[in-house]
BAGU-740380 format. One record per residue: residue in one letter; x, y, z of N, C-alpha, C in turn; residue number from 1. Coordinates in Angstrom, 3 decimals, always signed. Layout:
marpa:n_x:n_y:n_z:ca_x:ca_y:ca_z:c_x:c_y:c_z:lumro
A:X:Y:Z:X:Y:Z:X:Y:Z:NUM
...
***
This chain:
marpa:n_x:n_y:n_z:ca_x:ca_y:ca_z:c_x:c_y:c_z:lumro
M:+13.923:+30.148:-30.454:+14.086:+29.129:-29.098:+13.330:+29.303:-27.992:1
L:+12.481:+30.211:-27.978:+11.243:+30.418:-27.098:+9.888:+29.427:-27.607:2
A:+9.814:+29.012:-28.638:+9.014:+28.121:-29.508:+9.644:+26.530:-29.522:3
R:+10.877:+26.673:-29.198:+11.659:+25.269:-29.341:+11.390:+24.761:-27.576:4
L:+11.395:+25.783:-26.734:+11.317:+25.637:-25.085:+9.969:+25.272:-24.827:5
M:+8.948:+25.570:-25.738:+7.640:+25.516:-25.607:+7.170:+24.062:-25.172:6
P:+7.467:+23.019:-26.029:+6.542:+21.794:-25.438:+7.583:+21.368:-24.851:7
H:+9.039:+21.600:-24.251:+9.484:+20.882:-23.502:+9.038:+21.190:-21.998:8
R:+8.572:+22.543:-21.346:+7.922:+23.294:-20.811:+6.627:+22.642:-20.733:9
Q:+5.826:+22.172:-21.500:+4.961:+21.697:-21.249:+4.816:+20.073:-20.320:10
Q:+5.650:+19.231:-21.220:+6.213:+18.048:-21.174:+6.609:+17.720:-19.192:11
L:+7.044:+19.129:-18.714:+7.817:+18.768:-17.380:+6.213:+19.162:-17.109:12
R:+5.376:+19.794:-17.235:+4.464:+20.255:-16.197:+3.772:+18.921:-16.469:13
V:+3.307:+18.694:-17.430:+2.678:+17.019:-17.381:+3.329:+16.210:-16.659:14
D:+4.820:+16.331:-16.438:+5.582:+15.078:-15.595:+5.334:+15.021:-14.456:15
R:+5.029:+16.284:-13.648:+5.042:+16.935:-12.468:+3.680:+16.851:-12.438:16
D:+2.975:+16.932:-12.864:+1.070:+16.878:-12.151:+0.880:+15.389:-12.349:17
L:+1.081:+14.234:-13.542:+1.030:+12.784:-13.127:+1.534:+12.578:-12.083:18
A:+2.963:+12.494:-11.658:+3.565:+12.216:-10.314:+2.607:+12.488:-9.041:19
A:+2.270:+13.894:-9.156:+1.660:+14.282:-7.982:+0.295:+13.179:-7.926:20
L:-0.658:+13.080:-8.900:-1.668:+12.487:-8.854:-1.199:+11.267:-9.072:21
R:-0.078:+10.475:-9.579:+0.054:+9.202:-9.101:+0.422:+8.597:-7.659:22
E:+0.772:+9.834:-6.848:+1.255:+9.737:-5.113:-0.406:+10.013:-4.382:23
R:-0.784:+11.379:-5.207:-2.277:+10.958:-4.568:-3.508:+9.474:-4.516:24
T:-3.015:+8.769:-5.491:-3.783:+7.815:-5.992:-3.078:+6.611:-4.472:25
L:-1.728:+6.346:-4.884:-0.842:+6.133:-3.631:-1.296:+5.543:-2.810:26
R:-2.073:+6.943:-1.994:-1.735:+7.419:-0.376:-3.502:+6.694:-0.423:27
M:-4.273:+6.933:-1.355:-5.817:+6.058:-1.587:-5.853:+4.511:-1.339:28
A:-4.788:+4.157:-2.376:-4.460:+2.482:-2.322:-4.321:+2.105:-0.956:29
A:-3.223:+2.981:-0.547:-2.535:+2.532:+0.785:-4.182:+2.505:+2.329:30
L:-4.640:+3.548:+2.286:-5.998:+4.022:+2.605:-6.943:+2.866:+2.567:31
C:-7.092:+2.488:+1.431:-8.285:+1.235:+1.277:-7.649:+0.015:+2.049:32
E:-6.470:-0.091:+1.538:-5.867:-1.729:+2.418:-5.862:-1.540:+3.811:33
A:-5.803:-0.427:+4.417:-5.936:+0.084:+6.150:-7.137:-0.149:+6.364:34
I:-7.947:+0.641:+5.714:-9.677:+0.395:+6.362:-10.498:-0.825:+6.358:35
L:-10.059:-1.803:+5.111:-10.646:-3.125:+4.961:-10.055:-4.009:+6.187:36
A:-8.452:-3.873:+6.168:-7.959:-4.395:+7.444:-8.813:-4.482:+8.376:37
K:-9.044:-3.236:+8.976:-9.842:-2.611:+10.079:-11.009:-3.059:+10.008:38
S:-11.880:-3.162:+8.933:-13.205:-3.615:+9.156:-13.486:-5.361:+9.452:39
L:-12.393:-5.962:+9.001:-12.007:-7.061:+8.955:-11.634:-7.513:+10.889:40
Q:-10.608:-6.567:+11.216:-10.436:-7.070:+12.679:-11.695:-6.400:+13.346:41
A:-12.379:-5.846:+13.111:-13.508:-5.493:+13.923:-14.521:-6.842:+13.811:42
L:-14.608:-7.416:+13.024:-15.485:-8.799:+12.426:-14.912:-9.678:+13.427:43
W:-13.747:-9.872:+13.325:-13.158:-11.178:+13.664:-13.081:-10.938:+15.601:44
D:-12.732:-9.640:+15.859:-12.853:-9.237:+17.616:-14.547:-8.997:+18.083:45
R:-15.373:-9.152:+17.090:-17.026:-8.524:+17.545:-16.436:-7.026:+17.815:46
D:-16.104:-6.156:+17.389:-15.613:-4.871:+18.010:-16.423:-3.421:+17.328:47
A:-17.279:-3.618:+18.058:-18.256:-2.546:+17.361:-18.006:-1.369:+17.845:48
G:-17.034:-0.853:+18.458:-16.024:+0.510:+18.442:-15.303:+0.351:+17.102:49
L:-14.649:-0.351:+16.699:-13.369:-0.481:+15.796:-14.290:-0.593:+14.445:50
A:-15.662:-1.152:+14.293:-16.034:-0.809:+12.842:-16.652:+0.867:+13.254:51
S:-16.966:+1.201:+14.094:-17.317:+2.820:+13.648:-16.764:+3.704:+13.141:52
E:-14.925:+3.522:+13.724:-14.101:+4.177:+13.000:-13.801:+3.691:+11.544:53
V:-14.522:+2.384:+10.885:-14.455:+2.903:+9.633:-14.970:+3.314:+8.670:54
K:-16.155:+3.735:+9.298:-17.166:+5.001:+8.458:-16.153:+6.099:+8.749:55
R:-15.503:+6.692:+9.286:-14.990:+7.818:+9.407:-14.189:+7.663:+8.148:56
D:-13.248:+6.771:+8.665:-12.319:+6.598:+7.884:-12.694:+6.695:+5.910:57
D:-13.914:+5.989:+5.985:-14.134:+5.387:+4.465:-14.372:+7.583:+4.123:58
L:-14.591:+8.372:+4.879:-14.627:+9.597:+4.416:-13.369:+9.883:+4.121:59
D:-12.398:+9.704:+4.634:-10.786:+9.980:+3.853:-10.700:+9.368:+2.439:60
I:-10.653:+8.746:+2.321:-11.179:+7.759:+0.608:-11.740:+8.621:+0.127:61
D:-13.071:+9.074:+0.609:-14.296:+9.455:-0.373:-13.633:+10.904:-0.852:62
R:-12.741:+11.247:-0.247:-12.255:+12.791:-0.121:-11.299:+13.273:-1.165:63
L:-9.976:+11.760:-1.509:-9.170:+11.528:-2.028:-9.557:+11.289:-3.439:64
D:-11.127:+10.737:-3.268:-11.519:+10.158:-4.597:-11.951:+12.058:-5.561:65
V:-12.616:+12.660:-4.579:-13.036:+13.724:-5.158:-11.993:+15.008:-5.682:66
D:-10.336:+14.698:-4.906:-9.752:+15.042:-5.408:-8.903:+14.627:-6.655:67
I:-9.082:+13.908:-6.825:-8.389:+12.783:-7.844:-8.989:+13.531:-8.960:68
D:-10.547:+13.229:-8.755:-10.963:+13.632:-9.908:-10.816:+15.223:-10.566:69
D:-10.758:+15.908:-9.339:-10.484:+17.218:-9.975:-9.180:+17.324:-10.717:70
A:-8.187:+16.612:-9.994:-6.653:+16.892:-10.628:-6.812:+16.388:-11.660:71
V:-7.727:+15.274:-12.612:-7.928:+14.985:-13.583:-8.071:+15.644:-14.595:72
L:-9.219:+16.530:-14.181:-9.781:+17.261:-15.046:-9.164:+18.377:-15.377:73
R:-8.006:+18.608:-14.074:-7.221:+19.909:-14.325:-6.179:+19.525:-15.365:74
I:-5.992:+18.200:-15.391:-4.682:+17.752:-16.204:-4.934:+17.580:-17.658:75
L:-5.932:+17.317:-18.138:-6.747:+16.809:-19.137:-6.978:+18.290:-20.056:76
A:-7.633:+19.421:-18.920:-8.071:+20.566:-19.307:-7.020:+21.436:-19.794:77
L:-5.685:+21.062:-19.147:-4.857:+22.729:-19.165:-3.209:+21.840:-19.396:78
T:-3.039:+20.802:-20.163:-1.961:+20.029:-20.589:-1.868:+18.853:-21.826:79
A:-3.303:+18.788:-21.797:-3.461:+17.772:-22.772:-2.305:+17.020:-23.147:80
P:-2.754:+15.977:-22.292:-1.390:+14.931:-22.252:-1.811:+13.608:-23.547:81
V:-0.817:+13.009:-24.100:-1.369:+12.116:-25.282:-0.248:+11.117:-24.681:82
A:-0.890:+9.717:-25.610:-0.012:+8.806:-25.617:+0.035:+8.059:-24.365:83
A:+1.331:+7.679:-23.673:+1.629:+7.184:-22.654:+1.176:+8.447:-21.608:84
D:+1.067:+9.167:-21.254:+0.282:+10.299:-20.340:-0.912:+10.459:-20.194:85
L:-1.429:+10.271:-21.172:-2.860:+10.194:-21.546:-3.525:+9.049:-21.076:86
R:-2.440:+7.901:-21.450:-3.053:+6.439:-20.869:-2.865:+6.538:-19.381:87
M:-2.136:+6.865:-18.550:-1.924:+6.651:-17.436:-3.209:+7.634:-16.971:88
V:-2.864:+8.346:-17.735:-4.413:+9.757:-16.348:-5.836:+8.791:-16.603:89
V:-6.165:+8.382:-17.441:-7.198:+7.381:-17.752:-7.078:+6.514:-16.719:90
A:-6.147:+5.876:-16.623:-6.468:+4.466:-15.455:-6.025:+4.803:-14.359:91
I:-5.452:+6.062:-14.026:-6.098:+6.478:-12.981:-6.948:+7.228:-11.953:92
K:-7.769:+7.512:-13.362:-9.295:+8.319:-12.930:-9.680:+6.824:-12.682:93
S:-9.601:+6.017:-13.395:-10.307:+4.257:-13.290:-10.000:+3.574:-11.800:94
I:-8.958:+3.369:-11.710:-8.190:+3.190:-10.211:-9.103:+3.960:-8.884:95
A:-8.921:+4.821:-9.248:-9.523:+5.486:-8.112:-11.070:+5.338:-7.791:96
T:-11.796:+4.965:-8.906:-13.004:+4.521:-8.898:-13.342:+3.635:-8.017:97
N:-12.404:+2.489:-8.729:-12.329:+1.226:-8.120:-11.924:+1.104:-6.408:98
L:-11.057:+2.070:-5.948:-10.557:+1.758:-5.015:-11.757:+2.803:-4.000:99
E:-12.233:+3.730:-4.351:-13.069:+4.669:-3.550:-14.400:+3.225:-3.371:100
R:-14.852:+2.733:-4.406:-15.457:+1.556:-3.992:-14.957:+0.304:-3.014:101
V:-13.690:-0.102:-3.062:-13.345:-0.760:-1.832:-14.069:-0.205:-0.441:102
G:-13.185:+0.930:-0.063:-13.531:+2.150:+0.586:-15.166:+1.786:+1.414:103
D:-15.769:+1.447:+0.078:-17.749:+1.626:+0.703:-17.803:-0.112:+1.138:104
L:-17.323:-0.712:+0.619:-17.235:-2.346:+0.547:-16.875:-2.830:+2.148:105
A:-15.567:-1.787:+2.628:-15.201:-2.338:+3.827:-15.852:-1.825:+4.968:106
R:-17.087:-0.770:+4.646:-17.935:-0.103:+5.394:-18.895:-1.013:+5.268:107
N:-19.524:-1.653:+4.325:-20.186:-2.688:+4.636:-19.965:-3.351:+5.666:108
I:-18.891:-4.717:+5.356:-18.256:-5.359:+6.090:-18.268:-5.100:+7.811:109
A:-17.973:-3.808:+7.819:-18.021:-3.259:+9.376:-19.657:-3.033:+9.692:110
T:-20.300:-2.695:+9.320:-21.739:-2.455:+9.315:-22.401:-4.035:+9.682:111
S:-21.928:-4.926:+8.792:-22.428:-6.340:+9.111:-21.703:-7.020:+10.237:112
A:-20.594:-6.662:+11.001:-19.379:-6.864:+11.818:-20.447:-6.320:+13.198:113
V:-20.647:-4.986:+12.870:-21.204:-4.809:+14.224:-22.855:-5.691:+14.759:114
R:-23.424:-6.184:+13.323:-24.706:-6.911:+13.959:-23.800:-8.459:+14.334:115
I:-23.278:-8.755:+13.713:-23.010:-10.395:+13.983:-22.315:-10.356:+15.897:116
A:-21.799:-8.948:+16.195:-20.598:-8.822:+17.445:-22.150:-9.238:+18.560:117
S:-23.549:-9.029:+18.264:-24.325:-9.264:+19.026:-24.926:-10.137:+19.121:118
H:-24.102:-11.244:+18.348:-24.769:-12.934:+17.934:-23.566:-13.597:+18.573:119
E:-23.241:-13.160:+19.802:-22.205:-14.109:+20.888:-21.946:-15.698:+20.513:120
S:-22.717:-16.253:+20.393:-22.864:-17.551:+20.297:-22.481:-17.893:+18.540:121
F:-22.488:-16.970:+17.602:-22.618:-17.402:+16.385:-21.315:-17.648:+16.153:122
V:-20.881:-18.659:+15.298:-19.495:-18.710:+14.793:-19.264:-18.942:+13.400:123
I:-18.212:-17.691:+13.007:-17.687:-17.603:+12.156:-16.823:-18.340:+11.366:124
P:-17.124:-19.073:+10.275:-16.478:-20.155:+9.804:-14.688:-19.757:+9.160:125
D:-14.219:-20.922:+9.274:-13.009:-20.609:+9.076:-12.692:-20.368:+7.844:126
E:-13.496:-20.372:+6.737:-13.662:-20.310:+5.536:-13.453:-18.981:+4.915:127
L:-13.938:-17.998:+6.156:-13.963:-16.880:+5.389:-13.198:-15.984:+5.831:128
H:-12.348:-16.556:+6.959:-11.189:-16.181:+7.441:-10.049:-16.458:+6.013:129
V:-9.903:-17.421:+5.595:-9.043:-17.640:+4.101:-9.906:-16.662:+3.127:130
L:-11.131:-16.499:+2.376:-12.026:-15.724:+1.976:-11.286:-14.055:+1.751:131
A:-11.195:-13.559:+3.210:-10.272:-12.629:+3.537:-9.449:-12.502:+3.279:132
D:-8.352:-13.029:+3.794:-6.702:-13.332:+3.110:-6.655:-13.260:+1.293:133
Q:-7.243:-13.884:+1.074:-7.195:-14.042:-0.311:-7.569:-12.588:-0.818:134
S:-8.473:-12.178:-0.571:-9.156:-10.691:-1.268:-8.395:-9.620:-0.745:135
R:-7.791:-9.310:+0.599:-6.585:-8.710:+0.848:-5.412:-8.515:+0.565:136
R:-4.951:-10.030:+0.196:-3.713:-10.501:-0.749:-4.350:-9.792:-2.339:137
V:-4.790:-9.891:-2.844:-4.814:-9.706:-4.099:-5.205:-8.021:-4.411:138
L:-5.606:-7.438:-3.376:-6.124:-5.862:-3.246:-4.324:-5.530:-3.378:139
S:-3.330:-6.271:-2.663:-2.101:-5.270:-2.184:-1.139:-5.715:-3.340:140
H:-1.473:-6.856:-4.171:-0.705:-7.238:-5.235:-1.231:-6.272:-6.286:141
A:-2.798:-5.911:-6.701:-3.042:-5.013:-7.328:-2.289:-3.332:-7.090:142
N:-1.986:-3.155:-5.850:-1.765:-1.791:-5.657:-0.245:-1.902:-5.846:143
H:+0.843:-2.811:-5.600:+1.685:-3.408:-5.896:+2.177:-2.974:-7.008:144
A:+1.151:-3.545:-7.962:+1.502:-3.764:-9.748:+1.113:-2.802:-10.395:145
F:+0.053:-1.486:-9.791:+0.267:+0.252:-9.926:+1.473:+0.898:-9.869:146
A:+1.889:+0.604:-8.500:+3.003:+1.440:-7.789:+3.866:+1.275:-8.494:147
E:+4.574:+0.035:-9.180:+5.940:-0.158:-10.099:+5.109:-0.222:-11.364:148
L:+3.958:-0.221:-11.851:+3.838:-0.462:-13.366:+4.459:-1.734:-13.831:149
D:+3.777:-2.960:-12.934:+4.469:-4.091:-13.259:+3.430:-4.447:-14.201:150
A:+3.021:-4.772:-15.214:+2.168:-6.013:-16.017:+2.130:-6.694:-15.467:151
E:+3.175:-7.752:-15.730:+3.389:-9.271:-15.204:+2.827:-9.398:-14.073:152
L:+3.097:-8.830:-12.928:+2.280:-8.796:-11.884:+0.645:-8.720:-11.668:153
A:+0.388:-7.424:-12.341:-1.347:-7.346:-12.904:-1.883:-8.329:-13.099:154
R:-1.156:-8.726:-14.499:-1.890:-10.456:-15.341:-2.115:-11.556:-13.862:155
R:-0.318:-11.593:-13.119:-1.240:-12.570:-12.112:-2.236:-12.605:-11.465:156
V:-2.497:-10.610:-11.393:-3.656:-10.516:-10.369:-5.032:-11.420:-10.892:157
L:-5.294:-10.887:-11.866:-6.201:-11.645:-12.620:-6.519:-13.135:-12.875:158
E:-5.345:-13.702:-12.614:-5.684:-15.178:-12.750:-6.234:-15.560:-11.045:159
E:-5.893:-15.225:-9.827:-6.419:-15.211:-8.757:-7.517:-15.048:-8.515:160
D:-8.323:-14.039:-9.249:-9.826:-14.552:-9.062:-10.592:-15.351:-8.802:161
D:-10.906:-16.299:-9.921:-11.246:-17.606:-10.086:-11.626:-17.982:-9.120:162
P:-10.253:-18.041:-8.101:-10.360:-19.533:-7.191:-11.222:-18.495:-6.131:163
I:-11.007:-17.187:-6.086:-11.976:-16.743:-4.727:-13.261:-16.740:-5.221:164
D:-13.961:-16.394:-6.644:-14.989:-16.642:-6.519:-15.743:-17.732:-6.299:165
A:-14.755:-18.992:-6.434:-15.351:-20.517:-5.968:-14.959:-20.614:-4.678:166
L:-14.338:-20.107:-3.748:-14.627:-19.978:-2.483:-16.038:-19.051:-2.017:167
E:-15.764:-17.792:-2.309:-17.161:-17.475:-2.235:-18.289:-17.875:-2.044:168
D:-18.475:-18.398:-3.461:-19.349:-19.258:-4.045:-19.961:-20.320:-3.285:169
R:-19.196:-20.838:-2.552:-19.189:-22.296:-1.738:-19.314:-21.310:-0.215:170
L:-18.737:-21.003:+0.352:-19.218:-20.320:+1.450:-20.977:-19.372:+1.407:171
V:-21.306:-19.136:+0.545:-22.855:-18.780:+0.202:-23.656:-20.011:+0.333:172
R:-23.602:-20.922:-0.220:-23.847:-22.093:-0.692:-23.939:-22.633:+1.004:173
E:-22.784:-22.875:+1.867:-23.113:-23.569:+2.886:-23.995:-22.594:+4.457:174
S:-23.791:-21.389:+4.114:-24.143:-20.640:+5.018:-26.073:-20.782:+4.886:175
I:-26.191:-20.710:+3.347:-27.706:-20.893:+3.197:-28.586:-22.350:+3.726:176
A:-27.399:-23.139:+3.477:-28.182:-24.809:+4.053:-28.003:-24.484:+5.690:177
R:-27.449:-24.025:+6.592:-26.784:-23.786:+8.156:-28.351:-22.924:+8.199:178
L:-29.002:-21.870:+7.772:-29.833:-20.729:+8.261:-30.564:-21.882:+7.879:179
T:-30.813:-22.450:+6.601:-32.057:-23.309:+6.363:-32.680:-24.362:+7.437:180
A:-31.266:-25.006:+7.821:-31.328:-26.046:+9.295:-31.796:-25.477:+10.391:181
V:-31.412:-24.563:+10.757:-31.155:-23.264:+11.659:-31.924:-22.400:+11.824:182
P:-33.205:-22.035:+11.783:-33.580:-20.607:+11.312:-33.343:-19.736:+12.500:183
E:-32.988:-19.836:+13.589:-32.471:-18.826:+14.329:-31.154:-18.195:+13.892:184
T:-30.718:-19.041:+13.252:-29.624:-18.759:+12.831:-29.558:-17.487:+11.814:185
T:-30.651:-17.316:+11.061:-30.677:-16.061:+9.842:-30.085:-14.934:+9.925:186
E:-30.193:-14.494:+10.867:-29.631:-12.843:+10.788:-28.427:-12.999:+10.646:187
P:-27.103:-13.780:+11.723:-26.001:-13.392:+11.618:-25.234:-14.619:+9.947:188
E:-26.718:-14.971:+9.896:-25.837:-15.808:+8.652:-25.845:-15.425:+7.151:189
L:-27.167:-14.138:+7.498:-27.072:-13.339:+5.939:-26.126:-12.329:+6.197:190
D:-25.598:-11.899:+7.249:-24.596:-11.226:+7.849:-23.316:-11.537:+6.952:191
L:-22.892:-12.749:+7.438:-21.875:-13.433:+7.319:-21.832:-13.996:+5.337:192
I:-23.253:-14.105:+4.954:-23.388:-14.245:+2.908:-22.508:-12.677:+2.636:193
F:-23.323:-11.730:+3.307:-22.891:-9.986:+2.982:-21.310:-10.057:+2.487:194
V:-20.807:-10.013:+4.075:-19.121:-10.619:+3.840:-18.575:-10.687:+2.969:195
A:-19.102:-11.946:+3.033:-18.393:-12.964:+1.851:-18.783:-12.126:-0.183:196
R:-19.424:-11.895:+0.165:-20.140:-11.253:-1.165:-19.403:-9.872:-1.474:197
D:-19.004:-9.037:-0.017:-18.278:-8.040:+0.245:-16.652:-8.332:-0.761:198
L:-16.558:-9.051:+0.021:-15.228:-9.591:-0.189:-15.131:-10.182:-1.507:199
E:-15.542:-10.732:-2.215:-15.364:-11.061:-3.361:-15.120:-9.687:-4.168:200
R:-16.205:-8.758:-3.968:-16.263:-7.787:-4.313:-15.038:-7.271:-4.399:201
V:-14.269:-7.136:-3.206:-13.078:-6.414:-3.098:-11.825:-6.707:-4.743:202
A:-12.051:-8.272:-4.299:-10.956:-8.917:-5.509:-11.247:-8.107:-6.771:203
D:-13.029:-8.281:-7.116:-13.096:-7.979:-8.468:-12.334:-6.213:-8.398:204
Q:-12.489:-5.665:-8.080:-11.722:-4.110:-7.707:-10.355:-4.679:-8.514:205
A:-10.055:-5.399:-7.598:-8.265:-5.373:-7.430:-8.334:-5.905:-8.946:206
T:-9.117:-6.622:-9.567:-8.906:-7.426:-10.816:-8.862:-6.103:-11.874:207
N:-9.927:-5.143:-11.085:-10.095:-4.165:-12.382:-8.928:-2.921:-12.625:208
I:-8.452:-2.809:-11.283:-7.338:-2.126:-11.231:-6.299:-3.096:-11.709:209
A:-5.949:-4.150:-11.652:-4.847:-4.714:-12.364:-5.026:-4.163:-14.117:210
E:-6.475:-4.740:-14.414:-6.595:-4.641:-16.038:-5.638:-3.009:-16.601:211
E:-5.952:-1.786:-15.383:-5.920:-0.433:-16.067:-4.014:-0.576:-15.497:212
V:-3.819:-1.110:-14.703:-1.999:-0.997:-14.938:-1.776:-1.648:-16.087:213
V:-1.963:-2.693:-16.917:-1.967:-3.262:-18.168:-1.920:-2.166:-19.100:214
L:-3.184:-1.436:-19.175:-3.415:-0.554:-20.287:-2.135:+0.308:-19.941:215
A:-2.262:+1.192:-19.337:-1.130:+2.132:-18.617:+0.536:+1.579:-19.245:216
A:+0.593:+0.717:-18.976:+1.523:+0.175:-18.993:+2.242:-0.622:-20.097:217
E:+1.240:-1.049:-21.196:+1.197:-1.818:-22.749:+0.637:-1.325:-23.239:218
A:-0.338:-0.431:-23.084:-1.068:+0.198:-23.765:-2.417:-1.062:-24.547:219
K:-2.620:-2.002:-23.711:-3.197:-3.136:-23.922:-4.776:-3.051:-23.139:220
I:-5.702:-3.492:-23.668:-7.305:-3.297:-22.847:-7.467:-4.803:-22.749:221
L:-7.941:-4.887:-21.583:-8.132:-6.633:-21.343:-9.805:-6.379:-20.709:222
K:-10.103:-5.018:-20.289:-11.670:-5.402:-20.061:-12.341:-6.245:-21.024:223
H:-13.004:-7.089:-20.487:-14.011:-8.307:-21.434:-13.265:-9.243:-22.146:224
A:-11.646:-8.819:-22.459:-11.198:-9.493:-22.922:-11.463:-10.823:-23.288:225
S:-11.718:-11.718:-22.097:-12.093:-13.188:-22.368:-13.318:-13.461:-23.098:226
K:-14.205:-12.516:-22.896:-15.361:-12.705:-23.326:-15.602:-12.661:-25.128:227
L:-14.419:-11.269:-25.325:-14.320:-10.830:-26.398:-13.341:-11.891:-27.384:228
G:-12.531:-12.995:-26.557:-11.806:-13.246:-27.109:-10.289:-12.362:-27.581:229
T:-10.195:-11.850:-27.196:-8.781:-10.641:-27.076:-7.950:-10.488:-25.999:230
A:-8.101:-11.825:-25.034:-6.640:-11.373:-24.219:-5.392:-11.960:-24.641:231
***
């Protein structure tokens, strides 16, 4: 009788630990969306004080990242999950890594925001607002796909990446043209380029999260799929 109960008790422990791990990762995802929004608000408002808060907020994300790493190691060592449970643990570890990078990118944007704020006459182009909205949206969609384990939504996230890449490329080329024509704007234009590239990389992290959602939900590996012809 005891022998028959052991596998059941083991699965209950796996389920409990995975639920706690998912909850922690979802909390990290919410913090990342919030810190990205705050860094962009600091940029639009030229608010150096708000930008300084971003650096403190990023520490909370870093702490959660470390907590998730520890929890993953404990689950692997003590419960030895298999099949779908193991895929979920592996996916969460990767998702947390990508979310931590989003926090770093938000901090980078906040740093650029402080420098841009000192150039009161510098005009931030409307296209950067568009890129910011698109990057925030794709991150939100990826996080929602993880929360619901929605592989269909995750695949739509993958389709949103190319337009963001194209817009970022256009913004960078236009910024380079402006600073070439008006060298006095070199410093804020360079920061604008940094922000555009950080926002494009936020979208890249969202794409990575979406790939992990498909792995967890369907046991399909989409990483490099287009290059390898396995999509």
